[in-house]
N, C-alpha and C positions, 0 to 999 in steps of 0.2 A: 670129555669134560662137559659137553653139552648135556649128555645123559645125566650127569651128576646133579645138575640144577634143573632137570626137567621135572615139571610138575604142573598140574592144572592147565591153565590156558597157554602156558609157555611150551607145552608139548603138542599143541595143535599144529596141523599141517600148514596153516596160514602163517603162523609165527615162524616156523622153520624156513618157509620160503623167504620171508622178509629178512630173517637173520642171516641167511647165507646167500641172498641175492647179490649179484655182482653190481658194482657201481657202474652206471652208465656215464658216458662222456657227455656232459651238458655244455653246449656252447652258448655264450652270452651274445647280446646285441652287438653288431658292428657299429662303428661310429656313424656310418652312412645311414643305417637303419634308425639309430637314435635321433639323428638330425631330422629324418623324414617324419618320425612320430611327433617330435617337438613342433615341426612346421605345421603338421595337420592340426595339432592342438591349438596353435596360435591362430590359424585360420578360423577354427570353430569359435574360439573366444571372440575374435574380431567380428564374426557374424552375429553372435549372440549378444554381445555387450550393448550395441545400440538398441536392440529390442528390450533389454532389461532396463536400460536408462529411460527409454520411452515409457515403459510401463510404470516406472517409479514416478516420472514427471506427471503422468496421467493421474496417478493416485494423489500426488501433491496438489495438482490443479483442482481435483474434485474436493479435497479438503479445504482449499482456499475459497472455493465457491461457497461451501457450507459456512465458513467463517463469516464472510461478508453478509450472507443471509441472516445469520444470528445477530450481527450488529444492526442490520436493517430492522429486524424484529424488535430490537431494543429501542430504536428510534420510534417505531410505530407504537410501542407500548408507552413510551414517554408522551407521545401525542394523545394517546387515549386517556392518560392521566391528567394532562394539562390543557388538552384541546388545542394545542399548538405544538409544532416541532420545536426542538431546542434551537437557539440562535447559532449561526456559524461560529461566533465567539461572543463571550460576555464574561460575567462573573464580577465579584466584589472588587472595589477600587484598590489598586496596588498600594501597599504601605499603610492602608487604613485598617480599621477593625470593625467597620460597619458591615451590615448585611447587604444583600443584593438590592437593586433599585426596585425590583418587582418580583418578590418571591412567589406571589400568587400564581404567576404563569411561568414558573420555572426559574432558571438562573440567568436573568438578564442584567447586565451591568457594563461597566466601562473597561473591564479587563479583556484579555485575549484568550481566556480559557475556552477550550474547544467544546462544541456541542456534544462531541463524543464523551467528554468527561462528564457532562451533565446527565448523560444517559447511563452512567455506570450502574446505578441500582438495578437496571433492567438487564444487566449482563452478569448478574450474580457477583457484583463487585461493591457491595454496600460498605464493607470495611474501608476500602480505599476511598470511596466517596466521602465517608464520615471524616477520615483524616484530612481530606482537602478542605472541608467546610467546618473545621473545628479550630478555634484559636483559644489559647496559644498552642502552637504545634510543639511537641516535645519528641526529640529523637529517642527511639526505644532503648538504645544502649548507652550512649554517651551523655545523655541529658541535655544536649543543645536545645535551646528554646527559641522559637521564632514567634514574634508577637503580632506581626502584621501580614496581610495578604501579599503574595508574591506574584510577579509576572511569570508566565510559563517558561521563560528562559532563565529565571533566577533560581539557582539550585541551593541558595542559602549559604551560610558560612561554611567554607571547606566542603561544599557539596552535601551538606547534612539534611537537606530537605528531600526525604526519600520518595514522596509520591511521584515526583517527576522521573525518578529512577526505577519505578516499579513497572515491570512489563506485564501488561494484560495479555495473556496468551492468545485470546480470541481476536486480538487486533493484528496478529502477524500471519502472513502467508508463508506456508512451509517451503515454497519455492524460492523465497527471498533469502540470499546468503548473508545479508547484513546483520550485524549484531552490535548491541550496545557495548561500549568499553567500560567495564565496571570500575576501572582504576581512574577514569577521568572524573574530576570533580567540578568541571566547568564546561561550558560549550555544549554543542549539540551531540558530540560523540559520547557524552556521559549520560544522555537521556534515553529513556525507553522510546520505542518507535511505534508507528502505526502504518499499515498498508491500505487502510480503508478510509476514504476521504469524502467530504460532502460536496454536492453538486452546486456550483455557482453559476450555472447557465452558460449562455453563448455570447455574452457581451464582454467587453474589456474595460473601458475607462470607468473608474470608480466602482468596479464590480465587487469591491471588498469591504466597503464601509457603510454604516447605517445612515450617514447624512445624505446618501444618494440611493434610497431603496428603489426608486424607479429605474435605476440604471442596471438592475440585476433581474434576469428573467428565470433564474433557477429557484430551487426550493430553500436555499440557504444564503444568508448574508450576515455580516457581522452586526451584533447587537440588534438583530431584527428577527422576530419569530413569525413564521407563516402557518396558516391553518391548512388542513388537508383539503378543505373546500376550495382553496385557491388554485388547486391543480385541475382547472377546468378542461384541460386536454385529456384528463383521465389518469388515474394513478398508474395504470398499467403502461402508460406511454411516457411517464415522467420519472426521470432518474433521480434518486436521492443519494446514492453512494457509488463511488467508483474506486478502482484499485490503483495504487501507485507503488512502484518499486523504490526501495531505498538503496543508498550506496553500500557496496560490500565493505568499503574501507575508506577512511578519510585520507589515506596515503596513496591513492591511485595516481595522483599528479593532476596538475591543472592545465597542462598544455593542450593544444589542439590534438584530437585523436585519443586523449586520455580521459577527459571529463565526460562522465556518463549521463545519459538522459534519466537513468534510474537514480533518482536522488538529486541530480545536479540541476542548477537553474542559472540562466544567464541574466545579467543586469544591464541597466541603462540602454534598453532597446526602445528606441523612440518610434512614435507614429503608429502605435498599435491600435489606435482608434480609427485607423484606416486599413483598407485592404493591403496597401503597400507595406504597412508595418507588420501586418499578420504574415505576409509572405517573407518579410525580412526575418522574423522569428523562425518560421518554418525552415528557412534555408541555413540556419545556424547548426543544424544537426544532420548527420547522415548515418543510417543504421542506428546503433545504440550509443554513438559518440557525438559530441559537439566538435565541429570543425572550424568554428570561428566565433567572434564576439568576445565578450568579457565575462568570464565565469564569476558567479556571485558566491555560491556556497552549495554544500550538499544539504539542501533544506527539505526536499520533498519527503514527507513522512518521518522526519527525524525528531520531531518533538510531538509526542502523542497528545500532550495537553495543550498545544498551541493551535488555536482555531483559525489563524490567518491562512488564507488559501495557499500561500507559499509552502505551508507545511501540511495543511489538512483539508485542502479543497482541490477541485478539478473543474475545468471548463470543457464544454463540448464544441470547441472551435477546430483545433487540429486533431486528427484522429489519434487513437492510442499509440504510444511509443514514438512520439514526436517531441520536439523541443518544448521547454517551458521557459518563459521570459518575463522578467519583472521590468516595469517601466522606470523604476527608480534605481538607486544605487545599492539598495539593500533588500531585506525580506519584507518590508513594510508596505509596499505599494501595490497598485493594481497591475494586471497583466494577463498573460495566457498561461494556464496551469494545466498541463496535459496529463491524461491518464497514462499509466505505464505498468510494466510487470516484467517478471523473468520467465514468463511462459512462452515468450518469443512471438507468437502469432497474434496477440491481442491482450485484452484485460477484462476483468469482471466488472459488471455494473449491476447494482441492485435497484429495482424500480419500486414505486410507491405501493404496489400490491405485494411486495416482498418476493417477487419473482427475480431470479438472478440469471443474467445472460452473459455469455462470453462474447464480447464485441471484438471482431477481428480488426487488425490494422487496416484492412482493405475496405472498411465500412464506407458507405456513401457519405462523404463529408463535404459535398457541394463544391463551392468555389472559394478557396482561401483568399483569392484576390479581391473579393467583395468586402465592402466596409462592414464592420460589426453592426448589428441592428440597434443603433442608438438614434433616437429622434432629436429634434432641435433642443439645444442646450442640455443634452445628456438625458432627456426624458425618455422613458421606456417606449419602445416601438412594439406594436402588436402585430407587425408583419411577420410572416413565416421566416424561419431561420435561413440565412443564406448558406448554411453549412450542412445541407442535406439531412439525411436521416439522423446522423450523429448530432447535429445542431438541434434537431427537433426533440431528441431525447432529453436535452438539457432545459427545454422551456416548459413552463407549467401551464401557460394560458395563451399561447400564440396561435392556437388552432391548427398547427401543422402536425399531423399524425404520420407515423411511419409504419411500415409493415415488415414482417420477419424476412421477406425476400431481400430487403435492402441491407441486411447484415450477414447474409450467408457468404 
């Protein structure tokens, strides 16, 4: 029968051997052998996974550092155009229709619009900038019209003011898991975020408002613009921007051990114009959680357009990834606004020469028990910062320089 169909390749010796070869008995894996293989694979995965995760975080951290450098470059380009840095916050009067108080030197006014917002044209965000400074504002799809300037927390009727909900990609660190809730039409959860904030120096009392410019030793303050020449310590030694982490969710809980330093802020912390108060703030947190005090809100970085330091500022008093505390009962007062991140070991800082450094949690931060550097009646003191190299980074003209060895 085989001969009947024999022809061509099918008559070859090889095919005959294959056709008539006897089947071998093939044994499968035993259960023990299978379990051993699975165990070996599990061990290998366990060994490799941390390395993979570390490599991914290293890439995210590098991207984060590049982002803050680009934002810093935008601030420097703003300064080049106006001969002053943008204010910590300002902008046209809420509810009104008039323009800024001093258009000639940027966007200075009585609002709380962030200096970051004012630097948008230098981040390739001219369209968003134009929306913000054009009245009346018209919603692009439903026709809702807004005829007056808004506060940075006012999202308009039914959340229809889209600029506050527009996420600028370059303002976000890829290591930060927090995301805006697109379904929220009110409150901080429905607003776009920022991870890069302005430096408000190493002081506390009245460090946030224009009526006390002498009480702030950083490069930024509300409704006040500083010139590059004011950084007599040297631009390479003067911080302009620092990183903050935002809350991953508004639903993490508010109890002790749940409220995170990334995004979270304590309120009604008294005495922070003294070393005793600074220590009291520091002791409210352990690791990345608060362990005492009164939680205020998830404010840090939660409103990209709000220039108040509760949202868009940092101080160089407590080192990175420590507590943030407001002297009042809400987000409007002075206090300690700490840098933070999800990198674990520190946070990025951009200096006036556009150099970015990763500042470790272990940075020399001096003595937190010493009083903040305020002179009589809240006037600015030119004394070196009591908060070590970290404090010196936040001052523009105190004459206290630091070296790279102090941040290793």
